[in-house]
All heavy atoms as an XYZ file, in Angstrom:
1029
protein
N     100.719    136.040    115.280
C     100.221    136.295    113.936
C      99.793    134.998    113.255
O      98.736    134.936    112.664
C     101.299    137.025    113.121
C     100.881    137.318    111.716
S      99.543    138.515    111.688
C      99.475    138.870    110.003
N     100.619    133.951    113.334
C     100.280    132.684    112.693
C      99.007    132.102    113.301
O      98.152    131.566    112.591
C     101.432    131.696    112.823
N      98.855    132.209    114.622
C      97.650    131.712    115.281
C      96.418    132.471    114.811
O      95.375    131.885    114.568
C      97.791    131.802    116.806
C      96.558    131.361    117.530
C      96.241    130.013    117.612
C      95.702    132.281    118.110
C      95.092    129.595    118.266
C      94.555    131.876    118.758
C      94.246    130.524    118.841
N      96.536    133.777    114.669
C      95.417    134.591    114.209
C      95.008    134.199    112.787
O      93.823    134.074    112.479
C      95.783    136.081    114.264
C      94.685    137.015    113.794
C      93.429    136.964    114.654
O      93.481    136.507    115.818
O      92.370    137.389    114.164
N      95.979    133.972    111.919
C      95.699    133.538    110.550
C      94.976    132.191    110.561
O      93.991    132.000    109.849
C      96.996    133.432    109.736
C      96.848    132.913    108.313
C      95.961    133.840    107.484
C      98.212    132.775    107.677
N      95.434    131.261    111.372
C      94.792    129.950    111.470
C      93.360    130.094    111.975
O      92.446    129.425    111.483
C      95.600    129.044    112.387
N      93.141    130.959    112.957
C      91.804    131.158    113.502
C      90.861    131.726    112.436
O      89.736    131.270    112.282
C      91.857    132.093    114.716
C      90.535    132.199    115.470
C      90.580    133.221    116.584
N      90.787    134.582    116.117
C      89.870    135.311    115.470
N      88.698    134.806    115.199
N      90.140    136.544    115.088
N      91.339    132.701    111.680
C      90.522    133.315    110.631
C      90.215    132.288    109.534
O      89.076    132.173    109.070
C      91.218    134.564    110.053
C      90.502    135.064    108.800
C      91.291    135.660    111.102
N      91.216    131.547    109.119
C      91.023    130.516    108.101
C      90.023    129.467    108.585
O      89.118    129.084    107.855
C      92.361    129.851    107.752
C      92.317    128.758    106.694
C      91.783    129.299    105.369
C      93.693    128.170    106.493
N      90.174    129.026    109.807
C      89.262    128.034    110.371
C      87.830    128.574    110.387
O      86.883    127.876    110.035
C      89.707    127.637    111.781
C      88.831    126.602    112.394
N      87.779    126.931    113.227
C      88.826    125.257    112.283
C      87.173    125.834    113.606
N      87.787    124.797    113.056
N      87.664    129.837    110.796
C      86.342    130.442    110.813
C      85.719    130.543    109.439
O      84.504    130.379    109.277
N      86.533    130.767    108.444
C      86.059    130.909    107.067
C      85.555    129.589    106.497
O      84.554    129.538    105.793
C      87.181    131.471    106.190
C      86.830    131.653    104.742
C      85.828    132.770    104.505
O      85.789    133.714    105.313
O      85.090    132.675    103.518
N      86.253    128.519    106.796
C      85.931    127.245    106.150
C      85.483    126.165    107.129
O      85.308    125.018    106.746
C      87.141    126.737    105.340
C      88.341    126.509    106.239
C      87.455    127.668    104.197
C      89.523    125.890    105.547
N      85.240    126.555    108.359
C      84.959    125.617    109.443
C      83.946    124.532    109.097
O      84.225    123.354    109.239
C      84.473    126.410    110.655
C      84.037    125.569    111.816
C      83.578    126.439    112.972
O      83.295    127.635    112.774
O      83.517    125.906    114.070
N      82.765    124.897    108.652
C      81.742    123.882    108.427
C      81.676    123.390    106.986
O      80.909    122.497    106.674
C      80.377    124.389    108.879
C      79.858    125.520    108.019
O      80.663    126.154    107.312
O      78.640    125.775    108.054
N      82.511    123.927    106.106
C      82.432    123.530    104.697
C      82.830    122.081    104.479
O      82.407    121.469    103.501
C      83.273    124.456    103.816
O      84.636    124.351    104.139
N      83.611    121.514    105.380
C      83.992    120.111    105.218
C      82.786    119.182    105.371
O      82.795    118.056    104.911
C      85.138    119.721    106.165
C      85.727    118.383    105.757
C      84.659    119.684    107.610
C      87.019    118.037    106.434
N      81.726    119.673    105.997
C      80.555    118.839    106.254
C      79.473    118.979    105.195
O      78.422    118.367    105.314
C      79.976    119.166    107.630
C      80.975    118.954    108.730
C      81.542    120.036    109.392
C      81.380    117.683    109.081
C      82.472    119.847    110.393
C      82.322    117.486    110.081
C      82.853    118.567    110.726
O      83.787    118.383    111.711
N      79.707    119.731    104.163
C      78.676    119.974    103.148
C      78.757    118.928    102.037
O      78.488    117.775    102.258
C      78.812    121.381    102.606
C      78.502    122.429    103.664
C      78.578    123.821    103.086
N      78.650    124.806    104.150
C      79.298    125.935    104.065
N      79.926    126.258    102.968
N      79.312    126.778    105.078
N      79.144    119.341    100.847
C      79.213    118.443     99.698
C      80.653    118.009     99.461
O      81.592    118.590    100.021
C      78.715    119.175     98.435
O      79.612    120.264     98.168
C      77.292    119.687     98.612
N      80.823    117.038     98.596
C      82.189    116.627     98.243
C      82.927    117.778     97.569
O      84.117    117.959     97.768
C      82.170    115.384     97.353
C      82.007    114.161     98.183
C      80.852    113.474     98.423
C      83.035    113.515     98.948
N      81.109    112.437     99.291
C      82.434    112.432     99.614
C      84.392    113.745     99.125
C      83.150    111.582    100.443
C      85.100    112.887     99.948
C      84.487    111.830    100.597
N      82.206    118.561     96.778
C      82.821    119.726     96.143
C      83.316    120.704     97.213
O      84.423    121.241     97.115
C      81.828    120.411     95.213
C      82.390    121.585     94.462
C      81.373    122.216     93.525
O      80.464    121.515     93.043
O      81.500    123.422     93.272
N      82.503    120.914     98.248
C      82.908    121.801     99.346
C      84.097    121.223    100.103
O      84.998    121.963    100.507
C      81.732    122.029    100.305
N      84.124    119.922    100.289
C      85.259    119.288    100.975
C      86.543    119.474    100.164
O      87.602    119.751    100.716
C      84.981    117.811    101.179
C      83.925    117.537    102.221
C      83.653    116.040    102.343
N      82.613    115.815    103.317
C      81.433    115.305    103.035
N      81.136    114.957    101.793
N      80.539    115.136    103.979
N      86.429    119.308     98.857
C      87.606    119.490     98.003
C      88.101    120.932     98.043
O      89.304    121.181     98.078
C      87.290    119.063     96.578
C      87.156    117.572     96.441
C      86.850    117.203     95.013
N      86.810    115.766     94.907
C      85.880    115.095     94.251
N      84.937    115.752     93.611
N      85.906    113.797     94.209
N      87.168    121.872     98.045
C      87.546    123.281     98.140
C      88.214    123.542     99.484
O      89.223    124.250     99.554
C      86.322    124.174     97.957
C      86.663    125.644     97.986
C      85.441    126.511     97.761
C      85.845    127.979     97.827
N      84.700    128.857     97.744
N      87.676    122.976    100.534
C      88.248    123.126    101.871
C      89.684    122.612    101.898
O      90.575    123.269    102.414
C      87.378    122.375    102.876
C      87.834    122.464    104.291
C      87.570    123.476    105.173
C      88.633    121.513    104.990
N      88.159    123.198    106.383
C      88.814    121.999    106.302
C      89.201    120.293    104.650
C      89.545    121.316    107.259
C      89.928    119.603    105.604
C      90.087    120.123    106.890
N      89.911    121.440    101.326
C      91.266    120.876    101.281
C      92.200    121.756    100.460
O      93.363    121.933    100.808
C      91.242    119.458    100.719
C      90.671    118.404    101.650
C      90.411    117.110    100.883
C      91.603    118.150    102.818
N      91.688    122.321     99.381
C      92.504    123.184     98.537
C      92.868    124.478     99.261
O      94.030    124.890     99.263
C      91.752    123.496     97.236
O      92.498    124.358     96.429
N      91.870    125.103     99.878
C      92.109    126.368    100.579
C      92.968    126.152    101.821
O      93.922    126.882    102.070
C      90.767    127.044    100.955
C      90.983    128.215    101.893
C      90.039    127.488     99.700
N      92.626    125.144    102.609
C      93.304    124.940    103.889
C      94.699    124.362    103.735
O      95.606    124.730    104.480
C      92.460    124.026    104.784
N      94.888    123.445    102.773
C      96.151    122.722    102.681
C      96.813    122.755    101.307
O      97.882    122.181    101.125
C      95.947    121.260    103.093
C      95.411    121.101    104.480
C      94.081    120.765    104.678
C      96.218    121.304    105.582
C      93.569    120.617    105.964
C      95.723    121.162    106.860
C      94.397    120.818    107.060
N      96.165    123.356    100.316
C      96.732    123.386     98.981
C      96.679    122.032     98.280
O      97.433    121.781     97.347
N      95.773    121.167     98.713
C      95.630    119.841     98.109
C      94.485    119.900     97.102
O      93.341    120.167     97.464
C      95.343    118.775     99.185
C      96.522    118.680    100.143
C      95.053    117.425     98.544
C      96.253    117.827    101.359
N      94.808    119.655     95.843
C      93.806    119.722     94.790
C      93.475    118.304     94.324
O      94.322    117.620     93.759
C      94.323    120.575     93.639
C      94.481    122.029     94.045
C      95.019    122.877     92.912
C      95.111    124.331     93.239
N      95.659    124.717     94.483
N      92.247    117.891     94.605
C      91.809    116.552     94.220
C      90.472    116.645     93.491
O      89.449    116.202     93.983
C      91.703    115.602     95.431
C      90.856    116.237     96.528
C      93.050    115.195     95.944
C      90.398    115.245     97.571
N      90.500    117.219     92.321
C      89.304    117.248     91.491
C      89.734    117.369     90.040
O      90.828    117.814     89.742
C      88.396    118.420     91.874
O      89.067    119.632     91.722
N      88.846    116.916     89.171
C      89.114    117.023     87.745
C      89.795    115.814     87.140
O      89.612    115.527     85.967
N      90.569    115.072     87.933
C      91.237    113.892     87.392
C      90.239    112.740     87.292
O      89.144    112.796     87.849
C      92.432    113.509     88.278
C      92.030    113.248     89.709
O      91.666    112.100     90.014
O      92.053    114.200     90.523
N      90.617    111.695     86.580
C      89.709    110.562     86.343
C      89.264    109.906     87.646
O      88.081    109.564     87.799
C      90.380    109.530     85.434
N      90.188    109.740     88.593
C      89.831    109.092     89.860
C      88.762    109.896     90.599
O      87.804    109.325     91.136
C      91.072    108.909     90.733
N      88.893    111.212     90.609
C      87.907    112.060     91.282
C      86.562    112.034     90.560
O      85.505    111.962     91.191
C      88.408    113.503     91.371
O      89.540    113.581     92.186
N      86.596    112.087     89.247
C      85.350    112.054     88.476
C      84.627    110.728     88.661
O      83.399    110.700     88.804
C      85.644    112.312     87.006
C      86.091    113.731     86.740
C      86.533    113.954     85.305
O      86.362    113.098     84.440
N      87.109    115.104     85.040
N      85.379    109.631     88.679
C      84.757    108.323     88.881
C      84.186    108.202     90.291
O      83.123    107.620     90.490
C      85.750    107.209     88.594
C      86.112    107.119     87.126
O      85.456    107.709     86.269
N      87.157    106.391     86.816
N      84.892    108.758     91.273
C      84.383    108.751     92.645
C      83.111    109.587     92.741
O      82.174    109.224     93.473
C      85.442    109.256     93.624
C      84.985    109.239     95.053
C      84.788    108.038     95.721
C      84.741    110.418     95.736
C      84.356    108.005     97.042
C      84.317    110.402     97.054
C      84.128    109.189     97.708
N      83.047    110.683     91.994
C      81.829    111.494     91.962
C      80.633    110.664     91.494
O      79.514    110.834     91.988
C      81.995    112.708     91.052
C      82.917    113.760     91.636
O      83.184    113.726     92.859
O      83.377    114.628     90.863
N      80.879    109.756     90.556
C      79.802    108.877     90.081
C      79.330    107.968     91.217
O      78.125    107.732     91.365
C      80.277    108.043     88.888
N      80.261    107.474     92.019
C      79.900    106.628     93.169
C      79.047    107.431     94.151
O      78.012    106.957     94.636
C      81.154    106.057     93.865
C      80.786    105.308     95.139
C      81.936    105.154     92.921
N      79.476    108.640     94.452
C      78.737    109.500     95.387
C      77.340    109.798     94.835
O      76.344    109.725     95.568
C      79.513    110.807     95.669
C      78.673    111.791     96.460
C      80.817    110.498     96.400
N      77.258    110.090     93.552
C      75.955    110.382     92.944
C      75.041    109.161     92.973
O      73.843    109.290     93.248
C      76.133    110.858     91.495
O      76.763    112.114     91.476
N      75.605    107.991     92.700
C      74.797    106.768     92.748
C      74.313    106.513     94.174
O      73.162    106.155     94.396
C      75.587    105.564     92.231
C      74.828    104.241     92.233
C      73.572    104.325     91.364
C      75.731    103.121     91.762
N      75.182    106.731     95.141
C      74.789    106.595     96.547
C      73.634    107.535     96.858
O      72.668    107.159     97.513
C      75.997    106.885     97.435
C      75.693    106.860     98.918
C      75.771    108.285     99.455
N      75.473    108.312    100.868
C      74.688    109.225    101.419
N      74.164    110.182    100.701
N      74.451    109.207    102.699
N      73.710    108.769     96.347
C      72.633    109.727     96.588
C      71.328    109.284     95.938
O      70.256    109.454     96.515
C      73.034    111.117     96.103
C      74.124    111.721     96.958
O      74.360    111.306     98.090
N      74.826    112.708     96.415
N      71.426    108.695     94.739
C      70.224    108.181     94.068
C      69.588    107.061     94.885
O      68.363    106.981     94.991
C      70.566    107.643     92.675
O      70.996    108.660     91.817
N      70.423    106.223     95.466
C      69.916    105.096     96.256
C      69.351    105.580     97.592
O      68.228    105.244     97.970
C      71.025    104.048     96.472
C      71.386    103.395     95.133
C      70.600    102.999     97.493
C      72.656    102.561     95.167
N      70.113    106.395     98.304
C      69.728    106.810     99.654
C      68.639    107.884     99.639
O      67.645    107.774    100.361
C      70.962    107.302    100.444
C      70.571    107.908    101.776
C      71.942    106.154    100.653
N      68.830    108.921     98.836
C      67.901    110.049     98.852
C      66.788    109.926     97.819
O      65.755    110.586     97.952
C      68.650    111.368     98.658
C      69.687    111.620     99.702
N      69.380    111.813    101.020
C      71.040    111.685     99.622
C      70.493    111.995    101.722
N      71.516    111.923    100.883
N      67.004    109.105     96.791
C      65.998    108.963     95.734
C      65.318    107.616     95.739
O      64.546    107.309     94.833
N      65.632    106.775     96.740
C      65.038    105.444     96.836
C      65.225    104.651     95.537
O      64.304    104.029     95.024
C      63.561    105.552     97.208
C      62.990    104.235     97.717
O      63.756    103.407     98.251
O      61.768    104.030     97.565
N      66.452    104.734     94.996
C      66.776    103.997     93.781
C      66.444    104.734     92.498
O      66.480    104.158     91.412
N      66.140    106.000     92.630
C      65.805    106.827     91.466
C      66.663    108.083     91.503
O      67.172    108.468     92.546
C      64.324    107.209     91.504
C      63.389    106.002     91.513
C      61.945    106.379     91.799
N      61.393    107.359     90.894
C      60.863    107.087     89.693
N      60.837    105.851     89.265
N      60.361    108.044     88.948
N      66.807    108.732     90.342
C      67.502    110.014     90.323
C      66.737    110.987     91.210
O      65.503    111.025     91.177
C      67.594    110.557     88.901
C      68.428    109.733     87.914
C      68.345    110.349     86.514
C      69.863    109.619     88.360
N      67.455    111.752     92.000
C      66.807    112.706     92.902
C      66.340    113.931     92.132
O      66.773    114.172     90.997
C      67.780    113.143     94.011
O      68.852    113.898     93.412
C      68.332    111.960     94.791
N      65.485    114.705     92.768
C      65.033    115.959     92.151
C      66.226    116.862     91.863
O      66.274    117.527     90.832
C      64.044    116.686     93.066
C      62.712    115.962     93.174
O      62.409    115.112     92.308
O      61.962    116.263     94.127
N      67.195    116.878     92.773
C      68.379    117.718     92.576
C      69.181    117.238     91.360
O      69.651    118.045     90.566
C      69.260    117.695     93.827
C      70.431    118.654     93.743
S      71.412    118.695     95.244
C      70.299    119.561     96.319
N      69.320    115.921     91.201
C      70.071    115.389     90.061
C      69.362    115.679     88.745
O      70.003    116.022     87.759
C      70.292    113.879     90.243
C      71.263    113.555     91.355
C      71.299    112.079     91.698
O      70.298    111.372     91.600
N      72.464    111.609     92.123
N      68.061    115.558     88.732
C      67.284    115.825     87.518
C      67.213    117.321     87.251
O      67.175    117.758     86.103
C      65.865    115.214     87.643
C      64.985    115.616     86.476
C      65.956    113.706     87.738
N      67.237    118.125     88.300
C      67.140    119.578     88.165
C      68.353    120.201     87.507
O      68.271    121.282     86.938
N      69.490    119.533     87.579
C      70.706    120.037     86.926
C      70.764    119.431     85.524
O      71.549    118.531     85.244
C      71.941    119.653     87.734
C      71.981    120.270     89.113
C      73.204    119.810     89.871
C      73.235    120.390     91.263
N      74.364    119.887     92.037
N      69.901    119.954     84.655
C      69.704    119.351     83.342
C      70.996    119.221     82.543
O      71.242    118.198     81.920
C      68.665    120.142     82.544
C      68.236    119.456     81.294
C      67.414    118.340     81.351
C      68.665    119.894     80.062
C      67.018    117.685     80.198
C      68.271    119.257     78.896
C      67.449    118.145     78.976
N      71.845    120.248     82.590
C      73.092    120.191     81.811
C      74.026    119.089     82.321
O      74.837    118.568     81.571
C      73.798    121.535     81.795
C      74.357    121.972     83.131
C      75.011    123.339     83.019
C      75.588    123.762     84.333
N      76.950    123.417     84.529
N      73.881    118.704     83.591
C      74.725    117.645     84.156
C      74.076    116.266     84.057
O      74.730    115.255     84.296
C      75.036    117.941     85.630
C      75.823    119.215     85.816
O      76.575    119.586     84.884
O      75.700    119.829     86.879
N      72.795    116.227     83.709
C      72.053    114.966     83.710
C      72.614    113.943     82.722
O      72.770    112.777     83.055
C      70.576    115.233     83.425
C      69.645    114.032     83.466
C      69.695    113.349     84.832
C      68.217    114.482     83.152
N      72.946    114.376     81.516
C      73.469    113.444     80.518
C      74.836    112.906     80.930
O      75.127    111.727     80.762
C      73.541    114.107     79.136
C      72.191    114.420     78.585
C      71.737    115.725     78.533
C      71.361    113.399     78.144
C      70.474    116.019     78.040
C      70.098    113.676     77.644
C      69.654    114.994     77.598
N      75.665    113.774     81.513
C      76.968    113.342     82.013
C      76.792    112.326     83.137
O      77.473    111.312     83.188
C      77.779    114.541     82.497
C      79.160    114.178     83.058
C      79.834    115.340     83.780
N      78.993    116.007     84.757
C      78.733    115.536     85.983
N      79.236    114.399     86.372
N      77.960    116.220     86.803
N      75.836    112.571     84.027
C      75.586    111.668     85.140
C      75.140    110.299     84.640
O      75.669    109.264     85.073
C      74.524    112.260     86.070
C      74.149    111.422     87.281
C      75.348    111.266     88.211
C      72.976    112.068     88.016
N      74.213    110.276     83.703
C      73.751    108.998     83.145
C      74.897    108.258     82.469
O      75.043    107.046     82.611
C      72.618    109.233     82.146
C      71.314    109.617     82.795
C      70.232    109.798     81.731
C      68.899    110.071     82.330
N      67.834    110.135     81.316
N      75.731    108.999     81.741
C      76.885    108.381     81.067
C      77.863    107.821     82.091
O      78.391    106.727     81.923
C      77.561    109.428     80.168
C      78.697    108.904     79.325
C      80.039    108.923     80.040
O      80.250    109.780     80.913
O      80.879    108.045     79.725
N      78.102    108.550     83.173
C      79.009    108.073     84.221
C      78.466    106.811     84.882
O      79.223    105.882     85.149
C      79.216    109.140     85.301
C      80.216    110.196     84.951
C      80.422    111.138     86.124
O      79.469    111.600     86.753
N      81.670    111.411     86.416
N      77.179    106.794     85.164
C      76.587    105.597     85.770
C      76.852    104.372     84.894
O      77.218    103.319     85.395
C      75.086    105.769     85.954
C      74.652    106.557     87.168
C      75.545    107.272     87.956
C      73.316    106.607     87.526
C      75.132    107.999     89.053
C      72.886    107.330     88.630
C      73.798    108.018     89.385
O      73.374    108.736     90.479
N      76.685    104.538     83.591
C      76.874    103.418     82.672
C      78.344    103.055     82.516
O      78.739    101.905     82.712
C      76.272    103.761     81.289
O      74.885    104.049     81.451
C      76.460    102.605     80.313
N      79.168    104.047     82.184
C      80.579    103.787     81.892
C      81.374    103.383     83.119
O      82.133    102.421     83.092
C      81.212    105.030     81.243
C      82.692    104.881     80.907
C      83.269    106.163     80.305
N      82.950    107.366     81.017
C      83.585    107.788     82.118
N      84.566    107.085     82.629
N      83.228    108.918     82.708
N      81.196    104.090     84.203
C      82.027    103.881     85.387
C      81.490    102.757     86.267
O      82.267    101.959     86.798
C      82.144    105.188     86.212
C      82.920    104.975     87.496
C      82.787    106.279     85.371
N      80.162    102.670     86.403
C      79.588    101.780     87.414
C      78.743    100.637     86.862
O      78.267     99.798     87.625
C      78.736    102.608     88.384
C      79.485    103.749     89.077
C      78.531    104.614     89.866
C      80.593    103.198     89.951
N      78.550    100.594     85.555
C      77.695     99.576     84.932
C      76.271     99.612     85.465
O      75.634     98.581     85.668
C      78.292     98.173     85.109
O      79.486     98.050     84.385
N      75.776    100.817     85.712
C      74.378    101.018     86.105
C      73.686    101.740     84.958
O      74.320    102.481     84.214
C      74.289    101.845     87.386
N      72.428    101.511     84.798
C      71.652    102.155     83.735
C      70.577    103.030     84.363
O      70.154    102.791     85.491
C      70.964    101.103     82.855
C      71.904    100.123     82.202
C      72.464    100.703     80.952
C      73.267     99.621     80.243
N      74.324    100.117     79.453
N      70.144    104.020     83.608
C      69.055    104.872     84.048
C      67.929    104.744     83.035
O      68.133    104.934     81.839
C      69.506    106.345     84.177
C      68.331    107.225     84.570
C      70.633    106.466     85.183
N      66.761    104.390     83.529
C      65.571    104.275     82.695
C      64.553    105.259     83.255
O      63.971    105.015     84.310
C      65.035    102.848     82.730
C      63.859    102.647     81.801
O      63.462    103.555     81.080
N      63.302    101.447     81.820
N      64.379    106.366     82.549
C      63.571    107.457     83.106
C      64.326    108.034     84.291
O      65.429    108.530     84.145
N      63.752    107.909     85.470
C      64.460    108.323     86.690
C      64.963    107.121     87.480
O      65.742    107.278     88.405
C      63.539    109.162     87.571
C      63.325    110.566     87.007
C      62.473    111.411     87.887
N      63.195    111.847     89.081
C      62.860    112.904     89.785
N      61.830    113.644     89.434
N      63.542    113.226     90.869
N      64.503    105.946     87.113
C      64.867    104.738     87.854
C      66.291    104.300     87.516
O      66.678    104.247     86.353
C      63.892    103.619     87.527
C      64.034    102.415     88.426
C      62.882    101.463     88.212
N      62.949    100.890     86.880
C      63.086     99.586     86.637
N      63.132     98.731     87.616
N      63.159     99.156     85.397
N      67.072    103.977     88.547
C      68.441    103.501     88.377
C      68.416    101.976     88.473
O      67.911    101.416     89.443
C      69.383    104.092     89.448
C      70.795    103.580     89.255
C      69.355    105.614     89.410
N      68.966    101.335     87.438
C      68.997     99.874     87.388
C      70.430     99.426     87.639
O      71.345     99.760     86.885
C      68.494     99.369     86.016
C      67.075     99.897     85.762
C      68.556     97.851     85.950
C      66.640     99.838     84.329
N      70.608     98.678     88.717
C      71.943     98.233     89.125
C      72.257     96.880     88.512
O      71.418     95.985     88.512
C      72.018     98.140     90.655
C      71.636     99.399     91.427
C      71.718     99.129     92.921
C      72.516    100.568     91.036
N      73.475     96.739     88.005
C      73.928     95.450     87.491
C      74.714     94.737     88.593
O      75.080     95.352     89.601
C      74.821     95.656     86.263
O      76.129     96.031     86.665
N      75.032     93.476     88.396
C      75.836     92.758     89.391
C      77.252     93.338     89.555
O      77.911     93.069     90.550
C      75.911     91.327     88.835
C      74.749     91.208     87.907
C      74.531     92.583     87.347
N      77.697     94.157     88.610
C      79.044     94.717     88.669
C      79.138     96.012     89.472
O      80.243     96.491     89.745
C      79.548     94.990     87.245
C      79.720     93.786     86.334
C      80.069     94.235     84.925
C      80.785     92.870     86.889
N      78.015     96.590     89.843
C      78.025     97.911     90.481
C      78.870     97.932     91.751
O      79.651     98.862     91.961
C      76.590     98.405     90.756
C      76.594     99.620     91.653
C      75.890     98.727     89.451
N      78.733     96.933     92.597
C      79.469     96.938     93.873
C      80.975     96.900     93.636
O      81.724     97.685     94.240
C      79.039     95.754     94.742
N      81.425     96.042     92.743
C      82.865     95.932     92.472
C      83.379     97.204     91.816
O      84.432     97.731     92.186
C      83.162     94.696     91.584
C      84.603     94.698     91.115
C      82.842     93.413     92.336
N      82.628     97.731     90.859
C      83.074     98.951     90.183
C      83.064    100.150     91.135
O      83.943    101.011     91.052
C      82.225     99.210     88.943
C      82.486     98.178     87.858
C      82.085     98.696     86.526
C      82.566     97.737     85.466
N      82.883     98.423     84.236
N      82.114    100.203     92.048
C      82.080    101.275     93.046
C      83.267    101.173     93.990
O      83.905    102.181     94.313
C      80.773    101.223     93.845
O      79.671    101.480     93.015
N      83.571     99.949     94.414
C      84.717     99.746     95.307
C      86.019    100.109     94.596
O      86.899    100.745     95.190
C      84.761     98.292     95.791
N      86.139     99.750     93.334
C      87.343    100.069     92.563
C      87.499    101.578     92.395
O      88.590    102.120     92.594
C      87.298     99.382     91.177
O      87.217     97.964     91.376
C      88.520     99.711     90.351
N      86.423    102.258     92.042
C      86.485    103.712     91.882
C      86.825    104.390     93.202
O      87.619    105.340     93.233
C      85.152    104.235     91.329
N      86.267    103.902     94.294
C      86.562    104.467     95.615
C      88.011    104.236     95.995
O      88.694    105.145     96.482
C      85.631    103.863     96.671
O      84.285    104.156     96.372
N      88.507    103.029     95.750
C      89.909    102.714     96.043
C      90.838    103.602     95.230
O      91.791    104.171     95.762
C      90.190    101.246     95.717
C      91.655    100.858     95.952
C      92.128     99.710     95.086
N      92.010    100.067     93.682
C      91.898     99.173     92.712
N      91.861     97.888     92.961
N      91.812     99.564     91.449
N      90.555    103.766     93.952
C      91.401    104.586     93.089
C      91.417    106.041     93.558
O      92.456    106.702     93.506
C      90.925    104.507     91.637
C      91.160    103.133     91.025
O      91.878    102.303     91.628
O      90.597    102.872     89.940
N      90.270    106.525     94.037
C      90.213    107.888     94.568
C      91.076    108.020     95.820
O      91.833    108.981     95.966
C      88.768    108.288     94.869
C      88.657    109.635     95.515
C      88.833    110.796     94.776
C      88.377    109.752     96.867
C      88.733    112.046     95.378
C      88.276    110.992     97.470
C      88.452    112.140     96.724
N      90.978    107.059     96.713
C      91.778    107.099     97.944
C      93.267    107.057     97.609
O      94.063    107.804     98.193
C      91.393    105.947     98.898
C      92.386    105.809    100.040
C      89.983    106.157     99.432
N      93.657    106.223     96.660
C      95.070    106.146     96.266
C      95.539    107.466     95.651
O      96.651    107.926     95.925
C      95.293    104.990     95.295
C      95.140    103.591     95.901
C      95.201    102.528     94.802
C      96.190    103.337     96.971
N      94.698    108.089     94.816
C      95.045    109.386     94.213
C      95.136    110.462     95.296
O      96.050    111.282     95.287
C      94.007    109.781     93.155
C      94.285    111.096     92.477
C      95.549    111.085     91.637
O      95.994    110.041     91.169
N      96.161    112.237     91.465
N      94.211    110.442     96.224
C      94.217    111.388     97.341
C      95.491    111.217     98.165
O      96.167    112.193     98.497
C      92.968    111.168     98.200
C      92.857    112.091     99.373
C      92.769    113.463     99.203
C      92.812    111.583    100.660
C      92.644    114.310    100.290
C      92.695    112.429    101.751
C      92.609    113.788    101.570
N      95.841    109.980     98.460
C      97.062    109.684     99.215
C      98.295    110.198     98.476
O      99.189    110.803     99.074
C      97.163    108.176     99.448
C      98.277    107.807    100.405
O      98.333    108.379    101.510
O      99.091    106.937    100.040
N      98.327    109.995     97.170
C      99.440    110.473     96.348
C      99.563    111.990     96.425
O     100.681    112.525     96.564
C      99.221    110.016     94.903
C     100.287    110.448     93.936
C      99.935    109.949     92.535
C     100.831    110.581     91.504
N     100.429    110.209     90.142
N      98.432    112.686     96.359
C      98.440    114.151     96.433
C      98.919    114.638     97.795
O      99.680    115.600     97.887
C      97.048    114.716     96.127
C      96.581    114.497     94.705
C      97.453    115.194     93.679
O      97.909    116.332     93.939
O      97.683    114.611     92.610
N      98.479    113.983     98.841
C      98.911    114.372    100.190
C     100.413    114.171    100.351
O     101.115    115.040    100.864
C      98.145    113.579    101.271
C      96.710    114.059    101.328
C      98.805    113.726    102.637
C      95.832    113.275    102.262
N     100.912    113.022     99.913
C     102.348    112.752    100.059
C     103.184    113.672     99.177
O     104.303    114.020     99.543
C     102.642    111.285     99.764
C     102.102    110.313    100.820
C     102.336    108.870    100.393
C     102.723    110.581    102.184
N     102.660    114.091     98.033
C     103.381    115.043     97.187
C     103.453    116.413     97.871
O     104.468    117.100     97.798
C     102.701    115.167     95.825
N     102.383    116.788     98.547
C     102.326    118.085     99.224
C     103.104    118.072    100.542
O     103.723    119.053    100.919
C     100.861    118.456     99.471
C     100.666    119.807    100.098
C     100.923    120.906     99.103
C     100.648    122.250     99.734
N     100.989    123.358     98.889
N     103.049    116.934    101.233
C     103.699    116.794    102.541
C     104.598    115.557    102.522
O     104.274    114.531    103.126
C     102.661    116.675    103.646
C     101.692    117.811    103.715
C     100.421    117.697    103.192
C     102.077    119.026    104.263
C      99.521    118.753    103.238
C     101.190    120.091    104.318
C      99.905    119.944    103.799
N     105.743    115.618    101.838
C     106.579    114.425    101.647
C     107.160    113.872    102.946
O     107.531    112.692    102.999
C     107.688    114.901    100.711
C     107.663    116.385    100.776
C     106.269    116.787    101.166
N     107.231    114.663    103.983
C     107.800    114.167    105.237
C     106.744    113.527    106.144
O     107.079    113.041    107.218
C     108.495    115.301    106.020
O     107.546    116.315    106.313
C     109.653    115.874    105.208
N     105.513    113.546    105.689
C     104.441    112.928    106.459
C     104.712    111.430    106.585
O     104.915    110.743    105.587
C     103.097    113.163    105.762
C     101.857    112.684    106.491
C     101.636    113.532    107.740
C     100.662    112.782    105.582
N     104.728    110.941    107.792
C     104.984    109.516    107.959
C     103.699    108.822    108.379
O     102.864    109.382    109.077
C     106.077    109.270    109.008
O     105.547    109.214    110.301
N     103.547    107.620    107.909
C     102.376    106.818    108.231
C     102.840    105.669    109.083
O     103.701    104.869    108.687
C     101.704    106.296    106.947
C     100.515    105.440    107.291
C     101.300    107.451    106.048
N     102.300    105.578    110.264
C     102.649    104.497    111.177
C     101.694    103.343    110.937
O     100.501    103.468    111.216
C     102.574    104.997    112.624
C     103.092    103.969    113.600
O     103.365    102.840    113.235
N     103.213    104.389    114.852
N     102.196    102.242    110.433
C     101.364    101.101    110.078
C     100.981    100.251    111.292
O     100.197     99.333    111.170
C     102.082    100.236    109.046
N     101.530    100.524    112.433
C     101.203     99.674    113.589
C      99.939    100.086    114.288
O      99.383    101.074    114.151
C     102.342     99.694    114.586
O     102.633    101.002    115.008
């Protein structure tokens, strides 16, 4: 019975880990009961992911998908400025010298928050440092 449940669950969410960060978070929540969204670390990491998408998929500009979500556009621009010290002029993203450090800090904080959530859910999980 337990194997059948695992097989069904795996079939349901099998490829969702490869989609968006939102899908990955849902996958972790459904599969393991780990909730990593909504907190400041997750929101700041979302800004890093969005900036990466602007750079990679938009060639340094907001992508059509980012601009198409009009209700989220103002939040995205605010996050770029507040969290990453990047500015948006029209669709063009202007990077400051602080972007790399702020992106690394936001990413580190997300990983630490994620680690905290995992250890809270699975306190007997041991990490072998060797």
